[in-house]
C-alpha positions in Angstrom: 164.7 75.6 111.2 167.0 76.1 114.2 166.7 77.7 117.6 167.1 81.5 117.7 169.7 81.2 120.5 171.9 78.6 122.0 170.8 76.6 125.0 173.2 74.6 127.2 172.6 70.9 127.3 170.9 70.2 130.7 171.2 66.4 130.7 167.4 66.1 130.2 167.9 65.4 126.5 167.3 61.7 125.7 170.6 59.9 125.0 170.9 59.0 121.4 168.0 61.0 120.1 170.2 63.9 118.9 173.8 64.5 118.0 175.8 67.7 118.2 176.7 69.0 114.7 178.8 72.1 114.9 176.9 74.7 117.0 173.6 72.9 117.0 171.9 69.5 117.4 170.2 67.3 114.8 167.9 64.4 115.4 169.5 61.1 114.8 166.3 59.1 114.4 162.9 59.8 112.8 160.5 61.3 115.3 157.1 62.9 115.2 156.4 65.7 117.7 153.0 67.3 118.4 154.5 70.8 118.9 157.6 72.7 118.0 158.2 73.2 121.8 158.3 69.4 122.3 161.1 69.0 119.8 162.9 72.0 121.3 162.8 70.2 124.7 164.3 67.1 123.2 167.1 69.0 121.4 167.9 71.6 124.1 166.8 70.0 127.3 165.0 73.3 128.1 161.4 74.3 128.1 161.1 77.0 125.4 158.4 78.4 123.2 159.2 76.6 119.9 157.0 78.9 117.8 159.1 81.9 118.9 162.5 80.4 119.2 162.6 78.3 116.0 163.8 80.4 113.1 164.5 79.6 109.5 167.8 80.4 107.7 166.5 84.0 107.0 166.0 84.6 110.7 162.1 84.5 110.5 160.5 82.8 113.5 158.1 79.9 113.0 155.3 81.9 114.6 155.8 84.7 112.0 155.8 82.2 109.2 152.5 80.6 110.5 150.8 84.0 110.7 151.9 85.0 107.2 150.7 81.6 105.9 147.3 82.0 107.6 147.0 85.6 106.3 147.8 84.6 102.7 145.3 81.7 102.9 142.6 84.0 104.3 143.0 86.4 101.4 142.7 83.8 98.6 
């Protein structure tokens, strides 16, 4: 998944935790995050709603994927 839009690096990003790769950042070390918004803060240096801003290669937001998953689980 990647952010829906670009965010300028604000300097808040921890040095060494992510590296620029083309038009986006990738984590350079294994890390466990409690929320998608927490990882977004590390990668972008901005407070964003990770469930809305993170999208898959098809352009589907994480929140939409989670809702669809919950709905399909509820019907089975």
